[in-house]
N, C-alpha and C positions, 0 to 999 in steps of 0.2 A: 326571356320573350320581347319582342319588338312590340310597342305599342302604338297602332295605326291609328291616325286621326280619319277615318273614314266615314263618319256620319253626316249626311246631307242635312241633316236637322242641326246637328252641332256646328255645321259650317254657317248655316244661314243664322243661327244666334250670334256666332261670333262676327259675321258681317253686320248683322242688326245693331249688334253692341257698339260698333266702331263707327256706323252711320253718323256724319256730321249732322246737327241739328241746326237749322238756319237761325235760329233764336240765337244761336250762341257764336255766331260767326263774326268777322270783322267786317263793318260796313265802313267803307273808304271812299273817296272821290276819285275817279279817274279824269286826270287832266287832259285838257286837248284829245279826246277821245274821238276817232277817227269817223268822219262823216256825221260829226255832230257840232251842233251850234253852239252848244255850253257842256262845262263838264258834268257827269254824269255818276251816280251812286253806283258801285260795285261791291262785290261781297270777297272777302278772301277765307276760303274754307280753314277751318283750324287743323281738320284732320288730314295728315299726309301719310298715305299707306307705305311709303318708303322713301329714304333719304335719296333715292335713285330717281324720284320722280318730282317735278313740280305741281305745287298747287295753282291751279285754274280758277282764273277770276269768273266769278258768277255776276249776273247771268251771263251762260255761254252765248257766243254771237258768232253764230257760223260765217267761214269767210266768204266775201262775195266770189272767190275762185274755187269754192267747195265742189268737188266732184270732178274736176278736170284730171287730179291726178291718175283716176281710173281710166279716163280715157287715152292719156298721154301714156302712161307705162305699162310696160309687154306682160307683166305678170304679178298675180297678187303677194307673190312673194317679195317683188321688189317693191309694191305700194307699203307694204309693210314696214320693211327694213329702211325705206326712204324717210319715213316718220320718224321711226324709232331712233334709226343711228344720228337722224339729225338732232334730236335730242340728247343725244351722247355728246356730241360734240359743242352743243351748247354749253352742258354743262363746266367744259374747260374753261368757257369765258363768263358764265353765268352762273354763279352758283345756288342750286335749289332752296338752300338756306335763305337767302336774300331775295330771290327774282321770283316772278310769278308767270305763269304760262297764259298766252292769248294766242290763239289761231291769227293766221294772217288777215291783216283788213285794210292795208295801204294798196296793194296790189290787186286792181281790180280783173276780173277774166278777160275784158278785152284788151287791157293792157298785156297781160300773159299771151294771149293769143297772138297779138303783134309781135310781140318780142321774138315767140317761138317762130316765126315766119321767115320767109328766105330773104336776104337783102335783095333790093331790085338793082339792076344796073338804070343806065337813062333812058334806054328804049324802052324797057317794061314800066319804068315810072310813066312815063307817057301812054303806054297802051293801056294802063291800069288807071289812068286818069288820076293819080296821086302826086300830093305836093311834096318835095324833098323831105319835109320835116316829117311826113308820115311815112318815110323809109325807115321802119325801126325794127325790122328782121333781125335777129343775131345770126341765123344760120348763114352761110356762104352764098354767094351769088351762082346761078347755074345758067350759064350762059345760051344752053341749049346746044352746044358744041360737042360732037362726037357722039357714042352711041350710049346709052342708058348706064351700061357697064362702065364704060369710059368715065362717064360724068359722076358715077357712083362711087369710084375711087378718087376722083379729082376734088369734086366739092358734095361730101356726102351732109347728110342732116346730122349734126352734132348733139345738137341741145334738144331733149325731148319734152321738159318740164321745169317748171321753178316752182319751187314750193318756200312760203314764208312761214318763218316762226316769230312771234313777237314776247318779248318779255319786260316785264313790270318790275318797277322797285318803289319801296316807299321813299316818300319826298324827304330830302334832307330837312328842310323847313319844317314841315307839317307831316307827321307819321298820320294823320287820318287821310294821307292824298296818296293816290299812287301816280306814276308818272311812266312814262315809256323811257326805259333803261338800256335796250340794246333789240338789234334785230339779226336772225340768223336766217341765210337763203340757202336752199339746198338746190343745186342746178343737177339735173338730170341728165346724163349723156348717153348715147347709144355706143355700145361697144360694135353693133352689127346695124349696117345700114340696108333696109328691105329696097327693093325696086321691081318694076315689072319693062319690059320691052316695049318701045314707043309703038311698035304697030300690033301689039297684043296686050292691050290693056285689061283685056280679063284672062290672060293666060296666066301660066307660072309665076310664082314670087322669087326672085333670086335674093342672094344676100351678098355682102360684102363686109368681111370684118373690118375695123378701123384699128389700125395701130396704136396700142397702149400709148406710146410717147407723144403720137400725134393728137390724140384724144385727150391727153392732160395738158398738152400746150393750148390748144383751142379751148380749152374749157377755163383755162386761166385767163385768156385773154377775154371771153365772154363774163366772167366774173367780175375783172376789173371794170368792164362798161356797164355791167348792172349796176356796180357801186355808183357810179356818176351819176347815172340817170337817177338812183334813188336820192342822192343829193339834190339833183335838179329839180326833182319833185318837191322838195321843200322849199325851194324859191319860187316854184310857179304854183302853188297852192296852201293857202293859210291853213288849211284843215290838216296839212301834212308838215307842216312848220317842225315837228320835233324830230324830223327824219334828218335835220340838217347836223345835229350835234350828237347823235347817238353813236356807238360803236357798232358796226355791220361786221359780221362773219360770214363767209361764204363758202360753202362745202361742195366740193365735186363727187358725185355718184355716180358709179359706172354702173349701168342695169345689164342685166343677162339677155341673151338672146329670147325669144320668144317660147323656145322648147326648154327651156331651163327649168329645173326642178329645185334649184337652190336660188337665194336672192343673190343680186350683185353686190356692192360694196361701195362705200366711201374710200378714195383714193388721196384725197389731200383737201385741205382747207387752211385758208387766210384771213387776217381780219384788217379793217381800217378804223383806226382811232376816231373818237367822237368829232367832227369837223372836218375830216380828211376824207378826199375822195379817192385816195390811192391805196391800195391794198398792201398788206406789209408781204414780208418771206411766206412762202407756202409750205406748210409741215405735212409731211407725210404720213398716213394713216396707217399703213401696213396691216390692213384687215383682209380676211377674205372668207369666204365659206366652202365647207368641203361636203361632199355628199358621201353618205357612208350606207352600205359599202359600195365602193368603186375604185378605179385603178389609181386614181390621183390620192386616194387616201392611203391606200397601200404602198405608193410608192413614195410617198412623203411624211407620212404620220403612221408609220407600221403600228407602233405600240397601241393609238388610237383605235385604227382598224381593227385589231386582234381582240381589243377589248369588246368592240361593238359586236364583231363577228360571234363572240363565246356568248353575248347576251342575247342575241339572233336567234342563236342555235337554242338556247335555253328556253325563250320563248317560243319559239317553233314547236319543240318536243311538248308544249302544254295541249296544243290543241292539234289534232290531226290534219294533215294537208294545209298547213300554215305557213306562209312564205312573203310575208309582206311587211316586214318592219325597216322604216327608211329612218336615217338619221340625217341630220343636218347641223355640221359644228361651225361655230363662228372660231378662227383664228385670231387673234391680235399678236402679230409676230409669228413665232413657231409654238405657240402656248394656246390650245383650247381654250375659251372663255364662257362658251357655251353651246351646250348639245341640245337640240330639238329632236324628239323622236315621235315618229306617227305609227301608232299600231292600230289599223284597220281588222275590225273582226266582226262576226255575222252574230246576229241578236241572240244573245241566250238571257237565262231567267235571272234575277237581280242576283241571285244569290251565287250564280256561277260567275256574273260579272264582279262582284265584291271578292270572290274567291281569286279569279285572275289578277285582279288589280294587285291584291296583296302578296301573290307570288311576283309579281313583275317590278313591285317595290323593292322587295327583297333581293331581285337579282340586281336592281339598278344598284343598291349599297354594295352587293358581293364583287359585281364585275367591274366597274369602274373607277378610279382614281378620286380622290376627293376634293380636288383644287379646283373645279370648274362647276358651272351653274347646268342642271340637266332638268329637262321640262319634258314629260312623257302626257301625249294626248291619244288616249284609247276613244276609238269612234265605231260607232256601225250605221247601218242604213238608217236607224233613227235618229243619229245626229251624236253629238257627246255623250260618251257612257262613263268616262274618268279622267281626272287629270292628278299627276303626279310632279309634285317640284322638291326637287333636291338642292339646297343651297351649299355653295362650298364649306367644308369643313365640317357640316351639321352631321348628327349620328343618326337622325331620323328624318325621313322625308315627310312632306305634308300632302296627303293623300284625299282626295274628295271624290265621292260619288255622287253624280248628277240623279235627280230625280225628273224621270220622263213625263 
């Protein structure tokens, strides 16, 4: 008989026992903190929930560009994947065993806004009464020639957002201090460019797909320019002097269209060594999200599609007139590494929810192969009801029932 971890009280006790005490944390000095006139004390948490996650320096300092990602990215799926995927890439360069995370504090919101704009030609500069050094747009010039459809093809908006993550490491000379050890920049790119007709600004919105090869090439050029500008900041601003000597990794994220129900994916990344303003060779990520069920899954990953359909059929047989099980699989190459499953249900009594959750957990173990991560979220109109997590090769899943 399987033993399920389903008690909300037990989970609360488990989390409570693992919660870090600030009195037991390592207090160190953060050298040359951005926008600070002198070094400041920070805390390194002792507790790390997983080797896959970074410890975050405390107290938390919100990024000056916080909130921009929601306005610039098409879907919540892309927002979440841009953040989490960028951390996965960071782990290739900055080990969570040695480095500590801090949200971006060097690129201000005004800087990012200026970089996301279009480059202006000479006449547009004069019309805008801007100086040449203020012409910082990284997206291509729109000369206004031809129809909007023609301009959408010839000069689309490639760059949608810039996300900065910083990684700190203990000083070689003094372990009571941490210094900036590296930076990772995520460039969110548009796979589709949206536009409206010149003579009908309130009319329908059209879209023009951007070819993948074109998007990658333009993203790589933008990434190189971003690194040069970050290095230039170090020379221009004493508070950002540390940016001169740290390694910088730039990753390209292709966001999905606004109508998509799966996240986009990172397509490649490259790094510049400390003190270097040139990126090295670009490495392909070969990652992709696939919707289950779908024709794409059936055509390219038939065994996984069959497992999901069998699971879906079992779940739908539990409640009458129920047909809303959706999965999103992350593939690295041809191998699935993560499957997220959403199961929205009507609200039932707590006993029924516990019974249904145990049934779903059992079907997870029986229907899917053991080698990838599975996360199941069971929700109702009242919010989350249950969470099931199964890690690779584990014989039992973690099951949590939420208290409303």
